[in-house]
TORZA-814611 format. One line per field, with one value per residue (C-alpha): z, x, y. Coordinates in Angstrom, 2 decimals. Each point is the difference from the previous one (the first is absolute). Example, Ala and Ser with C-alpha at 12.3 -4.5 7.8 and 13.67 -1.06 7.14 Angstrom:
c3	[7.80, -0.66]
c1	[12.30, 1.37]
c2	[-4.50, 3.44]
//
This chain:
c3	[103.63, -3.36, -0.95, -3.45, -0.24, 3.34, -1.01, 0.48, -3.21, -1.88, 2.95, -1.95, -1.81, 3.26, 1.67, -2.91, 0.06, 3.77, -0.32, -2.51, 2.35, 2.91, -2.26, -1.11, 3.54, 1.44, -2.72, -0.02, 3.49, 0.95, -1.24, -3.79, -1.92, -1.31, -3.62, 1.06, 1.70, -2.89, -2.49, 2.15, 0.52, -3.75, -0.56, 2.67, -1.36, -3.58, 1.18, 1.47, -3.37, 0.69, -2.45, 1.57, -1.36, 1.51, 0.34, -1.28, -0.84, 1.01, -0.80, 2.80, -1.02, 1.50, -1.17, -3.16, -0.85, 0.32, 2.29, 0.89, -0.12, 2.71, -0.23, 1.61, 1.04, -1.37, -1.19, 0.17, -2.48, -0.82, 3.29, 2.99, 0.76, 1.89, 1.74, 1.53, 2.82, 1.55, 2.70, 3.62, 1.01, -2.27, -0.38, 0.90, -3.48, -1.72, 0.42, -1.21, -3.05, -0.84, 0.50, -2.42, -2.55, 0.17, -0.27, -3.18, -1.62, -0.32, 2.17, 3.43, 1.95, 0.77, 2.17, 1.75, 0.64, 2.60, -0.20, 3.34, 2.99, 0.27, -3.10, 0.09, -2.46, -0.24, -2.24, -1.27, -1.54, -1.82, -1.91, -3.20, -1.83, -2.79, -3.73, -0.11, -2.46, 1.36, 0.79]
c1	[37.27, -0.07, -3.09, -0.88, -2.97, -1.27, 0.05, 2.45, 1.84, -2.02, -2.37, -2.87, 2.30, 1.74, -3.34, -1.11, 3.22, -0.23, -3.57, 1.21, 2.88, -2.36, -2.39, 2.84, 1.32, -3.43, -0.59, 3.40, 1.31, 3.67, 2.38, 0.24, 3.09, 0.25, -0.85, -3.40, -0.95, 1.31, -2.06, -3.15, 0.53, 0.40, -3.34, -1.74, 1.36, -0.94, -3.53, -0.12, 0.94, 3.64, 2.85, 2.68, 3.54, 2.00, 3.76, 0.71, 3.68, 1.33, 3.46, 2.18, 2.13, 3.20, 1.07, -2.04, 1.26, -2.19, 1.96, -2.61, -3.65, -2.43, -3.32, -3.22, -2.62, -2.82, -0.98, -3.71, -1.52, 3.49, -0.02, 0.58, 2.77, -1.11, 2.51, -1.23, 1.65, -1.28, 2.56, -0.87, 1.85, 0.60, 3.71, 1.11, 1.42, -3.39, -1.03, 3.39, -0.36, -3.35, 1.36, 2.83, -2.56, -1.64, 3.36, 0.77, -3.28, -2.02, -2.74, -0.62, -2.04, 0.32, -1.71, 1.93, -2.52, 0.96, -1.97, 1.42, -1.74, -1.82, -0.79, 2.07, 0.78, 2.31, -0.52, 3.27, 0.21, 2.92, -0.38, 1.97, 1.25, 1.80, -0.52, -0.31, -2.27, -3.16, 0.13]
c2	[52.10, 1.73, 1.96, 1.26, 2.38, -1.26, -3.67, -2.81, -0.84, -2.64, -0.42, -1.61, -2.39, -0.93, -0.70, -2.17, -2.03, -0.39, -1.24, -2.60, -0.93, -0.68, -1.92, -2.28, -0.37, -0.77, -2.60, -1.74, 0.69, -0.39, -2.67, 0.14, 1.01, 3.54, -0.83, -1.38, 3.26, 2.09, -1.97, 0.18, 3.73, 0.47, -1.76, 2.07, 3.29, -0.89, -0.80, 3.51, 1.46, 0.77, -0.47, -2.16, -0.26, -2.86, -0.49, 3.51, 0.45, 3.43, 1.38, 1.35, 2.97, 1.30, 3.46, -0.41, -3.49, -3.10, -2.32, -2.62, -0.91, -0.92, -1.79, 1.24, -2.56, 2.10, 3.48, 0.85, 2.44, 1.27, 1.95, -2.25, -2.50, -3.11, -2.24, -3.26, -1.95, -3.23, -0.73, -0.69, 3.19, 2.95, 0.67, 3.51, 0.58, -0.40, 3.65, 1.20, -2.26, 1.60, 3.51, -0.82, -1.20, 3.41, 1.74, -1.98, 1.04, 3.17, -1.52, 1.48, -2.51, -3.69, -2.56, -2.74, -2.77, -2.60, -3.25, -1.16, -1.57, 3.33, 2.08, 3.19, 2.72, 2.97, 3.02, 1.47, 3.46, 1.57, 3.25, -0.35, 3.03, -1.79, -0.38, -3.79, -1.71, -1.52, -3.71]
//
């Protein structure tokens, strides 16, 4: 757990996004494809006053050279990566995927939201000390 000045990194924002996640899950339940949940979550977050950027393309650098790009499901308020999964079981690589998203950006916190048979979430933290541009 990473603490900054006695608080979790982006604690209020994380709580707000999690509230939206549970609102969407409680309304739609399990069984829809991922894009349905992402769109509903975008609506819920916008209604809460958040800025939501979808399908954010992020460069991946290797020794200072851009070698690829990756696409983030969502970035909320320019501070928090949100990755949505809607599979019955969450694949073990999902958390690693989210960690790599943080490593490719200058963002330090992400939420992996699983719209599975039971609503689950994982908060991923990675302290970045790089000079990347903001996504």
